[in-house]
LOSE-466534 format. One record per residue (C-alpha): residue number from 1; residue in three letters; x, y, z. Coordinates in steps of 0.25 Angstrom, whole numbers. Layout:
N
ATOM    i   aa      x      y      z
ATOM  NUM  ALA      X      Y      Z
...
***
This chain:
426
ATOM    i   aa      x      y      z
ATOM    1  UNK      0      0      0
ATOM    2  UNK     12      9      3
ATOM    3  UNK     17      7    -11
ATOM    4  UNK      3     11    -17
ATOM    5  UNK      0     23     -8
ATOM    6  UNK     14     25     -4
ATOM    7  UNK     14     40     -7
ATOM    8  UNK      1     42      1
ATOM    9  UNK      5     33     13
ATOM   10  UNK     18     40     14
ATOM   11  UNK     12     54     17
ATOM   12  UNK      2     53     28
ATOM   13  UNK     -6     66     23
ATOM   14  UNK     -7     59     10
ATOM   15  UNK    -13     46     14
ATOM   16  UNK    -22     53     24
ATOM   17  UNK    -27     62     13
ATOM   18  UNK    -30     49      5
ATOM   19  UNK    -37     42     16
ATOM   20  UNK    -46     55     18
ATOM   21  UNK    -48     55      3
ATOM   22  UNK    -53     41      3
ATOM   23  UNK    -62     43     15
ATOM   24  UNK    -68     55      7
ATOM   25  UNK    -70     48     -6
ATOM   26  UNK    -76     36      2
ATOM   27  UNK    -86     45      9
ATOM   28  UNK    -89     53     -4
ATOM   29  UNK    -93     40    -11
ATOM   30  UNK    -98     32      1
ATOM   31  UNK   -112     35     -3
ATOM   32  UNK   -110     24    -14
ATOM   33  UNK   -111     13     -3
ATOM   34  UNK   -126     17     -1
ATOM   35  UNK   -130     23    -15
ATOM   36  UNK   -124     12    -24
ATOM   37  UNK   -132      1    -18
ATOM   38  UNK   -145      9    -18
ATOM   39  UNK   -143     12    -33
ATOM   40  UNK   -140     -2    -36
ATOM   41  UNK   -152     -7    -28
ATOM   42  UNK   -161     -1    -39
ATOM   43  UNK   -154    -11    -48
ATOM   44  UNK   -157    -22    -38
ATOM   45  UNK   -144    -24    -31
ATOM   46  UNK   -146    -27    -16
ATOM   47  UNK   -142    -14     -8
ATOM   48  UNK   -137    -22      4
ATOM   49  UNK   -127    -30     -6
ATOM   50  UNK   -124    -18    -15
ATOM   51  UNK   -118    -10     -3
ATOM   52  UNK   -107    -21     -2
ATOM   53  UNK   -105    -21    -17
ATOM   54  UNK   -103     -6    -17
ATOM   55  UNK    -93     -6     -6
ATOM   56  UNK    -85    -18    -11
ATOM   57  UNK    -84    -13    -25
ATOM   58  UNK    -79      1    -19
ATOM   59  UNK    -69     -6    -10
ATOM   60  UNK    -63    -14    -22
ATOM   61  UNK    -63     -2    -31
ATOM   62  UNK    -56      7    -21
ATOM   63  UNK    -46     -3    -18
ATOM   64  UNK    -42     -4    -32
ATOM   65  UNK    -41     11    -33
ATOM   66  UNK    -32     10    -21
ATOM   67  UNK    -22     -1    -24
ATOM   68  UNK    -23     -2    -39
ATOM   69  UNK    -25     12    -44
ATOM   70  UNK    -20     20    -31
ATOM   71  UNK    -31     30    -35
ATOM   72  UNK    -40     39    -27
ATOM   73  UNK    -52     33    -33
ATOM   74  UNK    -64     27    -26
ATOM   75  UNK    -72     16    -34
ATOM   76  UNK    -86     13    -30
ATOM   77  UNK    -99      9    -37
ATOM   78  UNK   -102     22    -45
ATOM   79  UNK   -113     32    -45
ATOM   80  UNK   -119     33    -59
ATOM   81  UNK   -114     19    -63
ATOM   82  UNK   -123     13    -52
ATOM   83  UNK   -135     21    -57
ATOM   84  UNK   -132     16    -71
ATOM   85  UNK   -131      2    -66
ATOM   86  UNK   -144      3    -59
ATOM   87  UNK   -153     12    -66
ATOM   88  UNK   -148     10    -81
ATOM   89  UNK   -144     -4    -81
ATOM   90  UNK   -154    -10    -71
ATOM   91  UNK   -166     -1    -71
ATOM   92  UNK   -166      5    -85
ATOM   93  UNK   -160     -7    -93
ATOM   94  UNK   -167    -17    -84
ATOM   95  UNK   -154    -26    -81
ATOM   96  UNK   -152    -33    -68
ATOM   97  UNK   -142    -28    -58
ATOM   98  UNK   -135    -42    -61
ATOM   99  UNK   -134    -38    -76
ATOM  100  UNK   -129    -24    -72
ATOM  101  UNK   -118    -30    -64
ATOM  102  UNK   -114    -38    -76
ATOM  103  UNK   -114    -25    -84
ATOM  104  UNK   -105    -18    -74
ATOM  105  UNK    -96    -30    -75
ATOM  106  UNK    -95    -30    -90
ATOM  107  UNK    -93    -14    -90
ATOM  108  UNK    -82    -16    -79
ATOM  109  UNK    -75    -26    -88
ATOM  110  UNK    -76    -16   -100
ATOM  111  UNK    -71     -5    -91
ATOM  112  UNK    -59    -13    -86
ATOM  113  UNK    -56    -17   -101
ATOM  114  UNK    -56     -2   -104
ATOM  115  UNK    -48      2    -91
ATOM  116  UNK    -37     -9    -93
ATOM  117  UNK    -35     -7   -108
ATOM  118  UNK    -31      4   -118
ATOM  119  UNK    -46      8   -119
ATOM  120  UNK    -45     16   -106
ATOM  121  UNK    -35     25   -113
ATOM  122  UNK    -42     25   -126
ATOM  123  UNK    -56     29   -120
ATOM  124  UNK    -49     39   -111
ATOM  125  UNK    -43     45   -124
ATOM  126  UNK    -56     44   -132
ATOM  127  UNK    -64     52   -122
ATOM  128  UNK    -63     67   -123
ATOM  129  UNK    -57     74   -111
ATOM  130  UNK    -70     82   -110
ATOM  131  UNK    -78     70   -108
ATOM  132  UNK    -69     64    -98
ATOM  133  UNK    -71     77    -90
ATOM  134  UNK    -86     77    -92
ATOM  135  UNK    -87     63    -86
ATOM  136  UNK    -80     67    -73
ATOM  137  UNK    -88     81    -73
ATOM  138  UNK   -101     74    -76
ATOM  139  UNK    -99     64    -65
ATOM  140  UNK    -95     75    -56
ATOM  141  UNK   -108     83    -59
ATOM  142  UNK   -116     70    -57
ATOM  143  UNK   -109     69    -43
ATOM  144  UNK   -113     83    -40
ATOM  145  UNK   -127     80    -44
ATOM  146  UNK   -127     67    -35
ATOM  147  UNK   -121     75    -23
ATOM  148  UNK   -131     87    -24
ATOM  149  UNK   -142     76    -24
ATOM  150  UNK   -136     69    -12
ATOM  151  UNK   -135     83     -5
ATOM  152  UNK   -150     85     -9
ATOM  153  UNK   -146     98    -15
ATOM  154  UNK   -152     94    -28
ATOM  155  UNK   -164     86    -31
ATOM  156  UNK   -173     82    -42
ATOM  157  UNK   -181     94    -46
ATOM  158  UNK   -196     95    -48
ATOM  159  UNK   -195    106    -59
ATOM  160  UNK   -181    103    -63
ATOM  161  UNK   -171     91    -64
ATOM  162  UNK   -164     95    -51
ATOM  163  UNK   -167    106    -41
ATOM  164  UNK   -161    111    -28
ATOM  165  UNK   -163    103    -16
ATOM  166  UNK   -169    109     -3
ATOM  167  UNK   -158    117      4
ATOM  168  UNK   -166    115     17
ATOM  169  UNK   -163    100     16
ATOM  170  UNK   -153     96     27
ATOM  171  UNK   -146     86     18
ATOM  172  UNK   -144     98      8
ATOM  173  UNK   -139    107     19
ATOM  174  UNK   -129     96     24
ATOM  175  UNK   -124     94     10
ATOM  176  UNK   -122    109      8
ATOM  177  UNK   -114    109     21
ATOM  178  UNK   -106     97     17
ATOM  179  UNK   -103    103      3
ATOM  180  UNK    -98    116      9
ATOM  181  UNK    -90    109     19
ATOM  182  UNK    -84    100      9
ATOM  183  UNK    -80    111      0
ATOM  184  UNK    -74    119     11
ATOM  185  UNK    -65    108     16
ATOM  186  UNK    -62    104      1
ATOM  187  UNK    -58    118     -3
ATOM  188  UNK    -49    119      9
ATOM  189  UNK    -42    106      5
ATOM  190  UNK    -46     99     18
ATOM  191  UNK    -41     85     18
ATOM  192  UNK    -53     76     18
ATOM  193  UNK    -63     87     15
ATOM  194  UNK    -74     79      9
ATOM  195  UNK    -73     68     20
ATOM  196  UNK    -74     79     31
ATOM  197  UNK    -85     85     24
ATOM  198  UNK    -93     72     23
ATOM  199  UNK    -91     69     38
ATOM  200  UNK    -94     83     43
ATOM  201  UNK   -107     83     34
ATOM  202  UNK   -111     69     38
ATOM  203  UNK   -110     73     53
ATOM  204  UNK   -118     85     51
ATOM  205  UNK   -128     78     43
ATOM  206  UNK   -130     68     54
ATOM  207  UNK   -134     79     64
ATOM  208  UNK   -143     85     53
ATOM  209  UNK   -150     72     51
ATOM  210  UNK   -145     71     37
ATOM  211  UNK   -141     56     34
ATOM  212  UNK   -140     47     22
ATOM  213  UNK   -152     38     21
ATOM  214  UNK   -148     25     16
ATOM  215  UNK   -156     13     11
ATOM  216  UNK   -144      4     12
ATOM  217  UNK   -145     -6     24
ATOM  218  UNK   -133    -14     24
ATOM  219  UNK   -128    -24     34
ATOM  220  UNK   -114    -29     33
ATOM  221  UNK   -119    -43     35
ATOM  222  UNK   -126    -42     22
ATOM  223  UNK   -112    -43     15
ATOM  224  UNK   -114    -58     16
ATOM  225  UNK   -125    -57      5
ATOM  226  UNK   -116    -48     -4
ATOM  227  UNK   -111    -60    -12
ATOM  228  UNK   -125    -60    -18
ATOM  229  UNK   -120    -48    -26
ATOM  230  UNK   -107    -53    -31
ATOM  231  UNK   -105    -57    -46
ATOM  232  UNK   -120    -55    -49
ATOM  233  UNK   -118    -50    -63
ATOM  234  UNK   -128    -55    -74
ATOM  235  UNK   -122    -56    -88
ATOM  236  UNK   -134    -63    -94
ATOM  237  UNK   -137    -51   -103
ATOM  238  UNK   -123    -48   -107
ATOM  239  UNK   -125    -46   -122
ATOM  240  UNK   -139    -38   -121
ATOM  241  UNK   -139    -24   -126
ATOM  242  UNK   -143    -18   -112
ATOM  243  UNK   -132    -25   -105
ATOM  244  UNK   -122    -21   -116
ATOM  245  UNK   -127     -6   -116
ATOM  246  UNK   -126     -6   -100
ATOM  247  UNK   -112    -11   -101
ATOM  248  UNK   -108      0   -111
ATOM  249  UNK   -114     11   -103
ATOM  250  UNK   -108      6    -90
ATOM  251  UNK    -94      4    -96
ATOM  252  UNK    -94     18   -102
ATOM  253  UNK    -98     24    -89
ATOM  254  UNK    -88     16    -81
ATOM  255  UNK    -76     19    -90
ATOM  256  UNK    -79     34    -93
ATOM  257  UNK    -84     38    -80
ATOM  258  UNK    -72     31    -73
ATOM  259  UNK    -62     37    -83
ATOM  260  UNK    -68     51    -82
ATOM  261  UNK    -69     51    -67
ATOM  262  UNK    -54     45    -65
ATOM  263  UNK    -49     55    -75
ATOM  264  UNK    -56     66    -68
ATOM  265  UNK    -53     63    -53
ATOM  266  UNK    -41     54    -52
ATOM  267  UNK    -29     63    -47
ATOM  268  UNK    -18     55    -54
ATOM  269  UNK    -22     51    -68
ATOM  270  UNK    -10     41    -68
ATOM  271  UNK    -19     32    -60
ATOM  272  UNK    -31     32    -70
ATOM  273  UNK    -27     18    -77
ATOM  274  UNK    -27     10    -64
ATOM  275  UNK    -39     18    -58
ATOM  276  UNK    -47     16    -71
ATOM  277  UNK    -44      1    -71
ATOM  278  UNK    -47     -1    -56
ATOM  279  UNK    -61      6    -59
ATOM  280  UNK    -64     -4    -70
ATOM  281  UNK    -60    -16    -62
ATOM  282  UNK    -69    -12    -50
ATOM  283  UNK    -81    -10    -59
ATOM  284  UNK    -80    -25    -62
ATOM  285  UNK    -79    -28    -47
ATOM  286  UNK    -91    -20    -43
ATOM  287  UNK   -100    -28    -53
ATOM  288  UNK    -95    -41    -47
ATOM  289  UNK    -98    -35    -33
ATOM  290  UNK   -112    -32    -37
ATOM  291  UNK   -112    -17    -39
ATOM  292  UNK   -112     -6    -50
ATOM  293  UNK    -98     -2    -55
ATOM  294  UNK    -88      5    -47
ATOM  295  UNK    -83     18    -52
ATOM  296  UNK    -72     28    -48
ATOM  297  UNK    -81     36    -38
ATOM  298  UNK    -81     51    -42
ATOM  299  UNK    -81     53    -27
ATOM  300  UNK    -66     49    -27
ATOM  301  UNK    -64     64    -31
ATOM  302  UNK    -68     67    -17
ATOM  303  UNK    -57     59    -11
ATOM  304  UNK    -47     64    -22
ATOM  305  UNK    -51     78    -18
ATOM  306  UNK    -48     75     -4
ATOM  307  UNK    -34     71     -8
ATOM  308  UNK    -35     56    -13
ATOM  309  UNK    -24     53    -23
ATOM  310  UNK    -21     38    -21
ATOM  311  UNK    -27     25    -19
ATOM  312  UNK    -27     27     -4
ATOM  313  UNK    -40     35     -5
ATOM  314  UNK    -46     23    -12
ATOM  315  UNK    -41     13     -2
ATOM  316  UNK    -47     22      9
ATOM  317  UNK    -60     22      2
ATOM  318  UNK    -60      7      0
ATOM  319  UNK    -58      5     15
ATOM  320  UNK    -70     14     18
ATOM  321  UNK    -78      6      9
ATOM  322  UNK    -75     -6     16
ATOM  323  UNK    -78      0     30
ATOM  324  UNK    -91      5     24
ATOM  325  UNK    -96     -9     25
ATOM  326  UNK    -97     -8     40
ATOM  327  UNK   -101      7     40
ATOM  328  UNK   -112      8     29
ATOM  329  UNK   -122     13     39
ATOM  330  UNK   -113     25     43
ATOM  331  UNK   -114     30     29
ATOM  332  UNK   -128     34     33
ATOM  333  UNK   -122     45     41
ATOM  334  UNK   -115     51     28
ATOM  335  UNK   -127     58     22
ATOM  336  UNK   -128     61      7
ATOM  337  UNK   -127     76     10
ATOM  338  UNK   -113     73     16
ATOM  339  UNK   -108     66      4
ATOM  340  UNK   -114     75     -7
ATOM  341  UNK   -105     87     -5
ATOM  342  UNK    -93     78     -8
ATOM  343  UNK   -100     72    -21
ATOM  344  UNK   -103     86    -25
ATOM  345  UNK    -89     91    -24
ATOM  346  UNK    -83     79    -30
ATOM  347  UNK    -93     81    -42
ATOM  348  UNK    -88     95    -43
ATOM  349  UNK    -74     91    -43
ATOM  350  UNK    -76     81    -54
ATOM  351  UNK    -83     92    -62
ATOM  352  UNK    -70    100    -62
ATOM  353  UNK    -66     91    -74
ATOM  354  UNK    -75    101    -82
ATOM  355  UNK    -63    111    -82
ATOM  356  UNK    -56    102    -92
ATOM  357  UNK    -67    103   -102
ATOM  358  UNK    -65    110   -115
ATOM  359  UNK    -78    119   -114
ATOM  360  UNK    -74    127   -127
ATOM  361  UNK    -76    115   -135
ATOM  362  UNK    -91    112   -135
ATOM  363  UNK    -89     98   -142
ATOM  364  UNK    -81     94   -130
ATOM  365  UNK    -89    101   -119
ATOM  366  UNK   -103     97   -123
ATOM  367  UNK   -101     81   -123
ATOM  368  UNK    -94     83   -109
ATOM  369  UNK   -106     92   -105
ATOM  370  UNK   -116     81   -108
ATOM  371  UNK   -108     71    -99
ATOM  372  UNK   -107     81    -88
ATOM  373  UNK   -122     85    -88
ATOM  374  UNK   -128     72    -92
ATOM  375  UNK   -121     63    -81
ATOM  376  UNK   -128     70    -70
ATOM  377  UNK   -141     75    -77
ATOM  378  UNK   -144     60    -82
ATOM  379  UNK   -138     54    -69
ATOM  380  UNK   -130     45    -79
ATOM  381  UNK   -116     45    -82
ATOM  382  UNK   -117     36    -94
ATOM  383  UNK   -128     46   -100
ATOM  384  UNK   -118     57    -98
ATOM  385  UNK   -107     50   -104
ATOM  386  UNK   -115     45   -116
ATOM  387  UNK   -120     59   -120
ATOM  388  UNK   -106     65   -119
ATOM  389  UNK    -98     54   -126
ATOM  390  UNK   -109     54   -137
ATOM  391  UNK   -109     69   -139
ATOM  392  UNK    -93     70   -139
ATOM  393  UNK    -90     64   -153
ATOM  394  UNK   -103     70   -158
ATOM  395  UNK    -99     84   -155
ATOM  396  UNK    -85     82   -160
ATOM  397  UNK    -91     78   -173
ATOM  398  UNK   -100     90   -174
ATOM  399  UNK    -89    100   -171
ATOM  400  UNK    -80     93   -181
ATOM  401  UNK    -70     88   -171
ATOM  402  UNK    -73     73   -173
ATOM  403  UNK    -59     70   -177
ATOM  404  UNK    -54     73   -164
ATOM  405  UNK    -63     63   -157
ATOM  406  UNK    -57     50   -153
ATOM  407  UNK    -63     38   -160
ATOM  408  UNK    -67     32   -147
ATOM  409  UNK    -75     44   -144
ATOM  410  UNK    -84     41   -156
ATOM  411  UNK    -86     27   -151
ATOM  412  UNK    -89     31   -137
ATOM  413  UNK    -99     41   -142
ATOM  414  UNK   -106     31   -150
ATOM  415  UNK   -106     21   -139
ATOM  416  UNK   -112     31   -129
ATOM  417  UNK   -122     35   -140
ATOM  418  UNK   -127     20   -141
ATOM  419  UNK   -127     20   -126
ATOM  420  UNK   -137     31   -125
ATOM  421  UNK   -145     25   -136
ATOM  422  UNK   -146     11   -129
ATOM  423  UNK   -148     18   -116
ATOM  424  UNK   -161     25   -122
ATOM  425  UNK   -165     11   -127
ATOM  426  UNK   -163      3   -115
***
């Protein structure tokens, strides 16, 4: 371990900072332990077993990031991809959760092939920098929307899509307090600023009577039933059009979301290849464990912003995921209003990628704009990617710059167009 984290372990202030960063990242993403099983429950996966799958896949993912990639990235079942798993594959397309796990495994194999071959570099080179920036920024805006909803500062509107929540709501007031505190500590470069803000806001929320309501009732003794969820993938419809369509969509989401996110938040890009491969491997493991695919959590940016630079941050998060098995009830004391400020700030940080956008070239900006706005507005990462990747080569043809577009961009644009057509059909 000293050889791997040698520089960090030889400087007490550095490893202390890494541990604080890991704690911060864990608390920023800890809601996934409860939220992911609740979303997958709509696909038919038992909540009391899905909690264990969520934790175990996160532990394995974080350990890979720690000991293989030495990167400050937390891998957990992803928000967005779990919604695609449940509401697109199972609810809209009518496939069972067993088949959805099979789709996840096949998509993971494709992801791993891309990550371990020259296709990773080819796809990275084929995708315009503007679209890469847009993916990170779009997911960031999606996180801001999620954070504002958790803070109860926005809600579904009666005369508009979204309207301002009630500012007399105790949860909203608590979230505003947490946001101001988080910003104050962060701007003053206080080590562990987000973690401190989460703890202080949670304590205040306890006395205000603002708690996190949870439908998850899990007893550690239920772990004996967990093998019922292992290796449950159903490949009986492997060659059917709905199955293949879902595989394509999920593969594209995982590859480009991970690529865009890692290129956006990874402090040391030299660690990208191993991090990308580790992410791909964990997606396959997660399907075998009985949950939706893992992704590089955008909330890793909260830990990175707190000083995380090595795998020691990921190792810390993995230990906390293990400990969470024994302390799941305590998560009820961390209200959504305490987590929301960190999610909002993290999303805002990711949106800083827009500074690298070529706004003067509308043929570059408009496809990126579609990605950025349609991800949160549609609530679907795949929809945002599909419109952006389809529009990019089209606009280059319209402005006469088609010769400067990589050939793979046309292929990807056509495939995403087919994806939109088939989504409308199925």
